[in-house]
C-alpha positions as CSV (number, residue, x, y, z in Angstrom):
1,X,0.0,0.0,0.0
2,X,1.5,3.4,-1.0
3,X,0.2,5.2,2.1
4,X,2.5,4.7,5.1
5,X,1.4,5.4,8.6
6,X,4.2,6.8,10.8
7,X,2.1,7.1,14.0
8,X,4.5,4.9,16.0
9,X,7.4,7.2,15.0
10,X,5.6,10.3,16.2
11,X,4.5,8.5,19.4
12,X,8.1,7.6,20.1
13,X,9.3,11.2,19.4
14,X,6.7,12.5,21.9
15,X,7.4,9.7,24.3
16,X,3.7,8.8,24.4
17,X,2.3,5.3,24.9
18,X,-0.6,3.8,23.0
19,X,-2.7,3.9,26.2
20,X,-1.9,7.6,26.8
21,X,-2.7,8.6,23.2
22,X,-5.9,6.5,23.3
23,X,-7.1,8.4,26.4
24,X,-6.2,11.8,24.9
25,X,-7.9,11.1,21.6
26,X,-10.8,9.2,23.0
27,X,-10.5,6.3,20.7
28,X,-10.3,2.6,21.6
29,X,-7.0,0.9,21.9
30,X,-7.9,-1.6,19.3
31,X,-8.9,1.0,16.7
32,X,-5.7,3.0,17.5
33,X,-3.6,-0.1,17.1
34,X,-5.2,-0.9,13.7
35,X,-4.3,2.6,12.6
36,X,-0.8,2.4,14.0
37,X,0.0,-0.8,12.3
38,X,-1.2,0.5,8.9
39,X,-4.1,-1.9,8.7
40,X,-6.8,0.8,8.7
41,X,-8.6,1.3,5.4
42,X,-9.7,4.9,6.3
43,X,-9.3,7.5,9.0
44,X,-11.8,10.3,9.9
45,X,-10.5,13.8,9.7
46,X,-11.8,14.4,13.2
47,X,-9.6,11.5,14.5
48,X,-6.6,12.7,12.5
49,X,-7.1,16.2,14.0
50,X,-7.3,14.8,17.5
51,X,-4.2,12.8,17.0
52,X,-2.3,15.7,15.6
53,X,-3.4,17.9,18.5
54,X,-2.4,15.3,21.1
55,X,1.0,14.7,19.4
56,X,1.5,18.4,18.5
57,X,2.3,17.5,14.9
58,X,1.0,17.9,11.3
59,X,-0.9,15.2,9.3
60,X,2.1,14.8,7.1
61,X,4.1,13.8,10.1
62,X,1.8,10.8,10.5
63,X,0.8,9.9,6.9
64,X,3.2,9.5,4.0
65,X,2.7,8.6,0.4
66,X,5.3,6.4,-1.3
67,X,5.0,5.8,-5.1
68,X,5.3,2.1,-5.9
69,X,6.3,0.8,-9.3
């Protein structure tokens, strides 16, 4: 998949655990884990906004596009 989720990288940079981010964003651990591992098929803008607010980052810090041949 050409969309890469770098949520784990941003969480490490901010020294934030999955549990802590889950509480701040008000999203279940399982749903956050699915997003973190790149298995999510979609993400709501409101969820992305809440994650960016909690991690003090931009959407591009979390989502990356890689062209595949």
